[in-house]
N, C-alpha and C positions, 0 to 999 in steps of 0.2 A: 618201856617198863622203867619205873623209877624206884630208887632204894633210899629209904631214910636211914642214914647211918649216924644221926644225931641221937637216937635212942639207943644208947649203948648198954647192953646188958652183958654182964660178965658171966661166962659159961664156966663150968667146972673144968678143972684140968683134965679129967678124964674124957669129957666130951670134946674138948679142944684137941686132945691127942687122937681121938677116934676120927675126927674130921681130917686132921693131917694125915693119919694112916691111909684113910680112904682116898684122899686126893693123891697120895704117893702111888697107890695101887692103880688108880685111873690113869695116872701119867704113864705108868710102866705099861699098861694095856694099849694106850695110845701110840706108844713107840712100836708096838707089835703089829701095827697095821700099815704096812709099807706099800701096798698095792691099791690105794684109794684111788677111785675114779669119780669125779663129781659129774654125774649124769644120769640118764634114765635109760633103760633098755626098752626097745620097741621092736615088734615084729611088723614087717610090712610086706606087701605084695606090690610087684611092679609090672609096668608095660614097657616092652622094648621097642626099638626102632624099626623092626621089620614089620611092614605093613601087612603081610599075609599071615603073621603068627597068630596062634590061639588066643593069645593074651589081648588082642584087639577084639575078640568076640566074647570076652567075659572070664576067660581061664587065665587069670594073671599069674605071673611067676612068683614063686616064694612058698613058703614064707622066708624072707631074708631078715636077719637079725641086725639090728644096729644099736650103738649106743649114742644117744643125743647129748652133745656137750655144747657149751658156750665157748666161742673163740672170738676174741675182740668184740664182745657184745652181741654176737650173732649166733643163733643156733645152727649147729652143724650135725648131720648124721653120719656116724662113722661105721662102715661095714664090719661085722664081726664073723669070721669064718665059723662054720658049724662045729668044728673041733675046739673052738675057744668060748663058745656061747656060756658054758657053766662057769668058766673062769671069769668072764666079763661080768656075770651077774654077781659073783663073789666080790669083785673089785668095787662094784657100786654099792654093795652091802657093807663093805669095809668103811667106805666114805660115810654112810649113814650111821654107822656104829661110831665112828670118830665124832660126828656131830653130837650125838647123845652123850658121848663122854665129856665133850667140851662143855655141854650145857650143865652137867653135873658138876665139873669142876669149877665152873663159873658160880654156881649156887653155892658151893662150899666156900669159895673165896668171899662171896658177900657175907656169909655168916661169920667168917673170921674177921672181915672188916669191922663188923659190929662189936667186936670185943674191945675192951679197954686195953689188954696186953696182947697186941697182935703178934703173930709169929714173924 
């Protein structure tokens, strides 16, 4: 994405202040998201190592919940205990909310950069 900041349009003081206030509110909300997890939630079924187990005849074990994360450039699946499933999903949702907030903050900052009298 490219931005043309040469076409500078001066916005009203009221519009300028609204952007500053919105950005401040978004930054405050961003600080209220301490449990962000960058990953995806997956449910999977597994096959164990016991050769006579029912899982080798099609009745796999599970579902098992995992969060898929990147570690050193590689995807890893981390097991999530049953009692932590809802919390894990909330953590992933927090990360996605943080991304949306940062996108909006960035858009506001671009608008402010286009002003003659920048904050």
